[in-house]
ROLOSE-708299 format. One line per field, with one value per atom (N, C-alpha, C, O): residue number from 0; z, x, y. Coordinates in pm, 1 decimal, always signed. Example, Ala and Ser with C-alpha at 12.3 -4.5 7.8 and 13.67 -1.06 7.14 Angstrom:
n c(0,0,0,0,1,1,1,1);
Z c(+780.0,+780.0,+780.0,+846.5,+708.0,+714.0,+787.0,+803.9);
X c(+1319.0,+1230.0,+1320.0,+1423.6,+1285.0,+1367.0,+1290.0,+1340.9);
Y c(-569.0,-450.0,-330.0,-331.9,-225.0,-106.0,+3.0,+113.8);
//
This chain:
n c(0,0,0,0,1,1,1,1,2,2,2,2,3,3,3,3,4,4,4,4,5,5,5,5,6,6,6,6,7,7,7,7,8,8,8,8,9,9,9,9,10,10,10,10,11,11,11,11,12,12,12,12,13,13,13,13,14,14,14,14,15,15,15,15,16,16,16,16,17,17,17,17,18,18,18,18,19,19,19,19,20,20,20,20,21,21,21,21,22,22,22,22,23,23,23,23,24,24,24,24,25,25,25,25,26,26,26,26,27,27,27,27,28,28,28,28,29,29,29,29,30,30,30,30,31,31,31,31,32,32,32,32,33,33,33,33,34,34,34,34,35,35,35,35,36,36,36,36,37,37,37,37,38,38,38,38,39,39,39,39,40,40,40,40,41,41,41,41,42,42,42,42,43,43,43,43,44,44,44,44,45,45,45,45,46,46,46,46,47,47,47,47,48,48,48,48,49,49,49,49,50,50,50,50,51,51,51,51,52,52,52,52,53,53,53,53,54,54,54,54,55,55,55,55,56,56,56,56,57,57,57,57,58,58,58,58,59,59,59,59,60,60,60,60,61,61,61,61,62,62,62,62,63,63,63,63,64,64,64,64,65,65,65,65,66,66,66,66,67,67,67,67,68,68,68,68,69,69,69,69,70,70,70,70,71,71,71,71,72,72,72,72,73,73,73,73,74,74,74,74,75,75,75,75,76,76,76,76,77,77,77,77,78,78,78,78,79,79,79,79,80,80,80,80,81,81,81,81,82,82,82,82,83,83,83,83,84,84,84,84,85,85,85,85,86,86,86,86,87,87,87,87,88,88,88,88,89,89,89,89,90,90,90,90,91,91,91,91,92,92,92,92,93,93,93,93,94,94,94,94,95,95,95,95,96,96,96,96,97,97,97,97,98,98,98,98,99,99,99,99,100,100,100,100,101,101,101,101,102,102,102,102,103,103,103,103,104,104,104,104,105,105,105,105,106,106,106,106,107,107,107,107,108,108,108,108);
Z c(+18679.5,+18713.1,+18861.2,+18897.6,+18945.7,+19089.2,+19136.8,+19238.3,+19063.6,+19101.3,+19086.4,+19173.6,+18977.6,+18957.9,+19063.3,+19113.1,+19097.3,+19198.0,+19334.2,+19407.8,+19366.3,+19493.8,+19500.7,+19603.7,+19390.4,+19386.4,+19399.6,+19469.8,+19332.5,+19340.7,+19481.6,+19529.1,+19547.6,+19686.2,+19778.0,+19864.9,+19758.9,+19838.7,+19815.3,+19909.2,+19687.9,+19655.3,+19720.8,+19774.1,+19716.9,+19778.4,+19929.2,+19989.0,+19990.3,+20134.9,+20170.9,+20275.3,+20084.6,+20108.2,+20097.4,+20174.9,+20001.6,+19986.3,+20109.7,+20161.8,+20155.2,+20275.5,+20395.5,+20473.5,+20409.8,+20521.7,+20509.2,+20609.4,+20386.9,+20365.2,+20408.8,+20472.5,+20374.9,+20416.5,+20568.3,+20628.1,+20630.9,+20777.4,+20842.9,+20945.0,+20785.4,+20837.0,+20818.4,+20908.0,+20702.9,+20676.7,+20776.4,+20824.9,+20806.1,+20904.3,+21042.6,+21115.3,+21077.3,+21207.5,+21220.9,+21325.2,+21116.8,+21123.0,+21110.6,+21170.6,+21033.9,+21027.0,+21158.8,+21194.8,+21230.2,+21362.6,+21459.8,+21544.5,+21446.9,+21530.3,+21501.5,+21593.6,+21373.6,+21338.0,+21392.6,+21438.4,+21388.0,+21439.5,+21590.5,+21643.3,+21659.3,+21804.4,+21841.6,+21951.9,+21749.9,+21773.0,+21686.2,+21649.2,+21655.2,+21565.1,+21619.0,+21541.8,+21747.8,+21806.7,+21810.0,+21828.1,+21792.4,+21789.6,+21655.1,+21550.7,+21655.1,+21531.4,+21461.4,+21369.3,+21503.1,+21440.4,+21336.9,+21337.0,+21248.6,+21149.9,+21057.0,+21027.4,+21011.5,+20910.6,+20956.7,+20892.0,+21065.6,+21111.1,+21152.9,+21128.1,+21214.7,+21259.9,+21142.1,+21142.7,+21042.9,+20928.1,+20851.9,+20809.2,+20834.7,+20761.7,+20840.0,+20780.9,+20970.9,+21053.9,+21051.3,+21038.5,+21063.4,+21060.6,+20923.3,+20913.1,+20819.1,+20682.1,+20663.9,+20604.9,+20713.8,+20699.5,+20780.6,+20737.3,+20896.8,+20974.4,+20898.0,+20896.4,+20835.1,+20753.3,+20640.7,+20619.0,+20569.9,+20460.2,+20510.3,+20445.4,+20625.3,+20681.9,+20718.5,+20696.7,+20773.9,+20808.7,+20684.0,+20682.7,+20580.0,+20453.3,+20401.0,+20356.8,+20406.6,+20358.8,+20441.9,+20387.3,+20574.5,+20663.2,+20634.8,+20647.3,+20596.9,+20570.5,+20423.0,+20380.2,+20346.9,+20203.7,+20126.9,+20042.5,+20159.1,+20090.3,+19992.2,+20029.7,+19867.7,+19767.3,+19808.3,+19857.7,+19786.9,+19820.2,+19699.9,+19713.9,+19583.7,+19461.7,+19455.7,+19512.7,+19387.8,+19380.1,+19312.2,+19322.7,+19244.1,+19176.6,+19270.4,+19235.3,+19386.9,+19483.2,+19546.3,+19581.5,+19560.0,+19611.3,+19753.1,+19784.9,+19838.7,+19977.0,+19982.2,+20073.2,+19887.9,+19879.8,+19823.0,+19870.5,+19722.6,+19662.5,+19762.6,+19759.9,+19850.2,+19953.5,+20046.1,+20078.0,+20088.9,+20175.5,+20101.6,+20158.8,+19975.4,+19897.3,+19880.6,+19884.9,+19861.8,+19851.1,+19981.4,+19980.0,+20092.5,+20222.7,+20236.8,+20274.7,+20206.8,+20223.5,+20131.4,+20171.9,+20008.3,+19917.0,+19966.8,+19956.6,+20020.0,+20073.7,+20191.3,+20202.0,+20277.8,+20394.1,+20351.5,+20410.2,+20250.9,+20205.1,+20132.9,+20140.9,+20063.5,+19977.3,+20042.5,+19986.4,+20158.3,+20222.9,+20362.7,+20443.1,+20392.5,+20524.4,+20623.9,+20744.9,+20573.3,+20661.4,+20743.5,+20689.8,+20873.6,+20965.6,+20938.5,+20947.5,+20905.7,+20880.9,+20760.1,+20760.7,+20657.2,+20538.4,+20573.0,+20528.8,+20651.1,+20691.7,+20775.1,+20753.2,+20870.1,+20952.4,+20867.9,+20888.2,+20774.5,+20687.4,+20601.8,+20578.6,+20555.9,+20474.3,+20556.5,+20506.2,+20681.6,+20769.9,+20796.1,+20794.6,+20820.0,+20841.5,+20718.1,+20729.4,+20600.7,+20476.9,+20457.5,+20415.3,+20488.0,+20480.5,+20574.5,+20535.9,+20696.5,+20794.4,+20752.1,+20764.6,+20703.4,+20657.6,+20541.5,+20537.1,+20449.1,+20336.1,+20385.2,+20336.9,+20481.0,+20536.6,+20603.8,+20586.9,+20679.1,+20747.3,+20644.7,+20657.9,+20543.6,+20442.9,+20364.6,+20344.4,+20320.5,+20244.1,+20330.0,+20281.9,+20454.7,+20544.5,+20565.6,+20567.1,+20581.8,+20603.3,+20480.2,+20491.8,+20363.5,+20239.7,+20216.9,+20182.3,+20236.4,+20216.0,+20321.1,+20292.1,+20442.2,+20548.2,+20512.2,+20528.5,+20464.1,+20425.9,+20303.1,+20287.0,+20219.0,+20097.1,+20129.5,+20061.0,+20232.2,+20264.4,+20372.9,+20410.5,+20422.4,+20524.4,+20470.8,+20542.1);
X c(+17957.7,+18098.1,+18116.4,+18194.3,+18044.8,+18060.9,+18000.8,+18043.1,+17902.5,+17840.3,+17941.7,+17951.7,+18015.9,+18117.9,+18226.7,+18274.2,+18266.0,+18370.2,+18323.0,+18397.7,+18198.6,+18142.0,+18134.3,+18165.5,+18092.5,+18084.4,+18223.9,+18242.0,+18320.5,+18457.4,+18514.2,+18585.3,+18483.3,+18528.5,+18465.3,+18532.8,+18337.8,+18270.6,+18334.2,+18356.0,+18364.0,+18428.7,+18565.8,+18602.2,+18641.5,+18774.6,+18766.6,+18850.2,+18667.4,+18649.8,+18613.0,+18654.0,+18536.0,+18502.0,+18625.6,+18642.1,+18711.8,+18835.9,+18923.4,+18981.4,+18932.1,+19011.0,+18955.6,+19031.4,+18824.4,+18761.9,+18783.9,+18804.6,+18779.3,+18800.8,+18940.9,+18957.5,+19042.5,+19179.1,+19192.7,+19264.8,+19124.6,+19130.0,+19062.2,+19109.6,+18952.4,+18885.2,+18975.4,+18987.1,+19038.6,+19130.6,+19246.0,+19288.8,+19295.5,+19404.1,+19358.0,+19433.0,+19235.2,+19181.2,+19180.0,+19217.3,+19137.7,+19129.3,+19266.1,+19289.6,+19355.4,+19490.0,+19563.8,+19650.7,+19529.3,+19589.3,+19545.1,+19623.0,+19421.6,+19373.4,+19456.9,+19496.4,+19483.6,+19567.2,+19708.7,+19768.5,+19761.5,+19896.4,+19902.2,+20003.5,+19795.9,+19791.7,+19794.6,+19835.6,+19751.2,+19750.0,+19854.5,+19838.6,+19958.9,+20062.1,+20129.2,+20163.2,+20148.0,+20215.4,+20127.8,+20177.1,+19998.4,+19904.5,+19916.7,+19911.7,+19932.1,+19952.1,+19822.7,+19825.3,+19712.1,+19584.3,+19547.4,+19436.2,+19642.6,+19622.9,+19505.6,+19426.7,+19494.3,+19393.4,+19251.7,+19180.4,+19211.9,+19074.4,+19051.0,+18944.2,+19148.8,+19134.2,+19126.3,+19044.5,+19210.1,+19212.0,+19080.6,+19031.3,+19024.3,+18898.4,+18784.8,+18697.5,+18785.7,+18683.4,+18699.5,+18601.4,+18822.5,+18849.2,+18814.5,+18759.3,+18846.6,+18815.6,+18664.9,+18620.8,+18586.8,+18441.3,+18388.0,+18293.8,+18446.2,+18406.9,+18440.9,+18362.8,+18557.3,+18599.9,+18499.3,+18456.6,+18462.0,+18365.9,+18229.5,+18163.3,+18187.3,+18058.8,+18059.0,+17959.9,+18169.7,+18175.9,+18173.9,+18110.0,+18243.0,+18237.2,+18093.9,+18046.8,+18025.8,+17888.4,+17796.7,+17712.4,+17814.0,+17731.8,+17750.1,+17656.1,+17870.6,+17900.5,+17885.5,+17920.6,+17832.3,+17806.9,+17932.3,+17929.8,+18041.4,+18168.8,+18186.0,+18168.3,+18220.2,+18233.2,+18335.2,+18443.6,+18297.8,+18389.2,+18406.7,+18411.9,+18415.4,+18436.1,+18580.4,+18669.2,+18604.5,+18741.3,+18843.0,+18963.4,+18797.0,+18889.8,+18948.7,+19045.8,+18891.8,+18942.6,+19072.1,+19083.1,+19168.7,+19300.3,+19294.0,+19364.9,+19210.9,+19203.0,+19144.8,+19177.6,+19060.2,+19007.1,+19113.4,+19129.0,+19185.7,+19290.5,+19399.4,+19452.4,+19433.1,+19534.8,+19488.4,+19565.5,+19363.4,+19310.5,+19302.0,+19332.3,+19261.1,+19253.3,+19391.3,+19405.3,+19492.0,+19629.1,+19671.8,+19733.5,+19639.1,+19670.1,+19604.2,+19669.7,+19476.9,+19403.9,+19458.4,+19469.8,+19491.9,+19549.5,+19685.5,+19718.1,+19763.5,+19894.7,+19880.0,+19953.5,+19786.1,+19765.2,+19719.5,+19760.8,+19635.6,+19584.9,+19690.6,+19690.5,+19779.2,+19874.5,+20010.3,+20095.0,+20032.1,+20163.0,+20148.3,+20071.4,+20221.2,+20215.2,+20312.7,+20298.3,+20409.7,+20512.9,+20457.7,+20402.0,+20474.0,+20426.4,+20495.7,+20432.5,+20623.6,+20697.6,+20641.4,+20634.5,+20601.4,+20542.5,+20405.3,+20370.2,+20329.3,+20197.3,+20208.5,+20134.6,+20300.2,+20319.9,+20367.5,+20323.9,+20456.1,+20506.6,+20395.5,+20393.2,+20305.7,+20196.1,+20101.8,+20049.0,+20081.4,+19999.0,+20069.4,+20006.2,+20199.7,+20276.3,+20273.3,+20263.5,+20281.6,+20278.5,+20143.1,+20136.4,+20036.6,+19902.7,+19893.7,+19845.1,+19940.0,+19931.8,+20018.1,+19975.8,+20136.1,+20224.3,+20160.0,+20165.9,+20099.6,+20031.6,+19917.1,+19898.5,+19840.4,+19729.1,+19777.9,+19718.1,+19884.8,+19939.0,+19985.0,+19955.2,+20057.1,+20108.4,+19996.3,+19998.9,+19898.7,+19788.0,+19706.2,+19664.8,+19682.7,+19607.3,+19681.3,+19621.1,+19812.2,+19894.6,+19892.9,+19875.0,+19911.2,+19913.3,+19778.4,+19773.5,+19670.4,+19537.6,+19504.6,+19436.0,+19552.8,+19531.5,+19599.5,+19541.9,+19720.1,+19795.2,+19733.4,+19739.8,+19675.0,+19613.6,+19490.8,+19464.6,+19416.6,+19293.4,+19310.2,+19213.0,+19430.3,+19452.8,+19540.6,+19570.3);
Y c(+19144.9,+19131.9,+19100.9,+19012.8,+19173.1,+19152.8,+19021.4,+18966.2,+18971.8,+18844.9,+18731.3,+18645.0,+18731.6,+18628.7,+18637.9,+18535.9,+18759.1,+18777.4,+18728.3,+18663.8,+18759.6,+18715.9,+18563.5,+18503.8,+18501.0,+18355.0,+18293.1,+18193.6,+18352.1,+18300.2,+18314.2,+18225.7,+18423.9,+18441.5,+18336.0,+18280.8,+18308.7,+18205.5,+18069.4,+17992.9,+18039.6,+17912.1,+17902.3,+17797.4,+18011.0,+18012.2,+17995.2,+17927.4,+18056.0,+18040.7,+17896.3,+17845.6,+17831.3,+17690.8,+17602.4,+17508.2,+17632.7,+17556.1,+17575.7,+17480.5,+17699.1,+17729.1,+17652.8,+17595.1,+17652.8,+17581.3,+17430.7,+17362.2,+17379.7,+17236.7,+17195.4,+17091.4,+17276.0,+17243.3,+17251.4,+17171.6,+17346.4,+17355.0,+17235.4,+17185.5,+17189.2,+17069.7,+16948.5,+16864.8,+16939.1,+16828.8,+16829.4,+16724.6,+16949.4,+16962.9,+16916.0,+16850.8,+16949.5,+16908.6,+16756.6,+16703.0,+16688.0,+16541.9,+16475.3,+16370.5,+16534.8,+16476.2,+16496.5,+16417.1,+16602.5,+16624.6,+16514.6,+16470.9,+16471.2,+16359.9,+16235.4,+16163.9,+16209.7,+16095.1,+16110.2,+16012.8,+16230.1,+16253.9,+16234.6,+16188.6,+16268.8,+16249.5,+16100.9,+16065.1,+16015.5,+15871.0,+15801.3,+15685.0,+15872.3,+15820.8,+15694.2,+15604.6,+15686.6,+15571.1,+15446.3,+15335.0,+15466.1,+15355.4,+15283.4,+15348.5,+15154.4,+15079.4,+15039.0,+14957.4,+15093.9,+15060.3,+15166.3,+15219.1,+15196.4,+15302.0,+15274.4,+15364.2,+15151.5,+15120.1,+15151.2,+15227.9,+15093.2,+15113.1,+15258.3,+15314.3,+15317.0,+15455.1,+15552.5,+15644.5,+15532.6,+15623.9,+15621.7,+15726.1,+15504.0,+15496.2,+15562.1,+15625.6,+15547.2,+15611.8,+15764.1,+15837.3,+15810.6,+15954.9,+16011.8,+16121.3,+15937.7,+15981.7,+15999.6,+16098.2,+15905.5,+15918.8,+16036.7,+16103.1,+16063.9,+16182.5,+16310.0,+16405.1,+16311.0,+16424.3,+16449.3,+16562.7,+16343.8,+16358.6,+16404.1,+16485.1,+16352.6,+16394.7,+16542.1,+16611.9,+16589.7,+16731.7,+16819.0,+16924.2,+16776.4,+16851.2,+16856.6,+16961.4,+16743.3,+16736.0,+16826.2,+16897.3,+16822.7,+16906.0,+17054.5,+17133.0,+17092.2,+17233.8,+17270.3,+17380.2,+17174.9,+17195.5,+17236.6,+17326.1,+17168.2,+17189.0,+17073.4,+16957.5,+17103.3,+16996.7,+16890.2,+16921.2,+16766.0,+16655.7,+16563.1,+16440.9,+16622.9,+16544.3,+16496.3,+16559.7,+16385.7,+16330.0,+16422.3,+16399.2,+16524.6,+16615.9,+16720.7,+16787.8,+16734.9,+16833.7,+16782.8,+16665.4,+16871.4,+16831.3,+16776.5,+16681.0,+16834.5,+16786.7,+16645.7,+16569.6,+16609.6,+16473.0,+16379.3,+16266.8,+16424.7,+16342.3,+16307.2,+16196.1,+16399.7,+16372.0,+16259.6,+16169.1,+16265.8,+16160.7,+16027.2,+15922.5,+16030.6,+15906.6,+15843.2,+15721.0,+15926.7,+15876.0,+15809.5,+15703.0,+15871.8,+15812.3,+15675.5,+15578.4,+15667.8,+15542.0,+15432.5,+15316.8,+15469.1,+15369.9,+15322.5,+15204.2,+15413.4,+15376.2,+15280.1,+15182.0,+15308.7,+15221.9,+15082.0,+14981.9,+15076.1,+14946.4,+14863.7,+14740.9,+14930.9,+14859.1,+14836.9,+14767.3,+14894.3,+14882.1,+14826.2,+14878.9,+14720.0,+14658.0,+14720.4,+14703.1,+14791.4,+14846.9,+14962.3,+15058.1,+14951.1,+15054.5,+15187.4,+15292.6,+15184.4,+15308.7,+15383.3,+15506.2,+15309.9,+15373.7,+15431.2,+15540.5,+15358.1,+15406.1,+15532.8,+15628.8,+15533.2,+15652.8,+15771.0,+15884.3,+15743.8,+15849.8,+15909.4,+16030.2,+15827.7,+15879.2,+15967.2,+16066.4,+15930.8,+16014.6,+16147.6,+16253.2,+16142.0,+16265.1,+16353.7,+16475.9,+16293.1,+16369.9,+16437.4,+16552.9,+16366.2,+16426.4,+16545.9,+16652.2,+16528.6,+16636.6,+16756.2,+16871.1,+16729.4,+16837.0,+16913.0,+17035.9,+16841.9,+16905.1,+16992.2,+17103.8,+16941.7,+17020.0,+17146.9,+17253.2,+17137.0,+17254.6,+17358.1,+17476.8,+17313.0,+17405.6,+17471.8,+17593.2,+17395.0,+17452.5,+17548.5,+17654.0,+17513.8,+17602.4,+17733.9,+17841.3,+17723.5,+17842.6,+17933.1,+18054.4,+17874.2,+17952.3,+18021.0,+18139.0,+17947.5,+18006.7,+18111.0,+18209.0,+18090.9,+18189.9,+18322.2,+18429.8,+18311.9,+18432.8,+18499.7,+18621.6,+18419.2,+18471.7,+18557.6,+18656.5,+18520.8,+18590.9,+18697.3,+18762.8,+18714.7,+18818.9,+18928.2,+19024.0);
//
């Protein structure tokens, strides 16, 4: 019984860490929000995000919500030429990261 609980706690801590890492990288994008080179920057930041997840042995499968949020951002950037839509999608990613990090932080404290 305790083994399953311990494993579940470890998994939850990894999810919490993944959202915090995602927040860190979306904050970098927000700091460069006025820069109109969203496409090249987002793909580079996304690959850094995935590398950090891999280094910390955090799952990065497409079914994970933190991965789906980034994939949605990248698809939006590729399919939309409007700068306002691109900026809004970056803001939405960052807002989602902040909210998820906050909720998980409160859950574990």
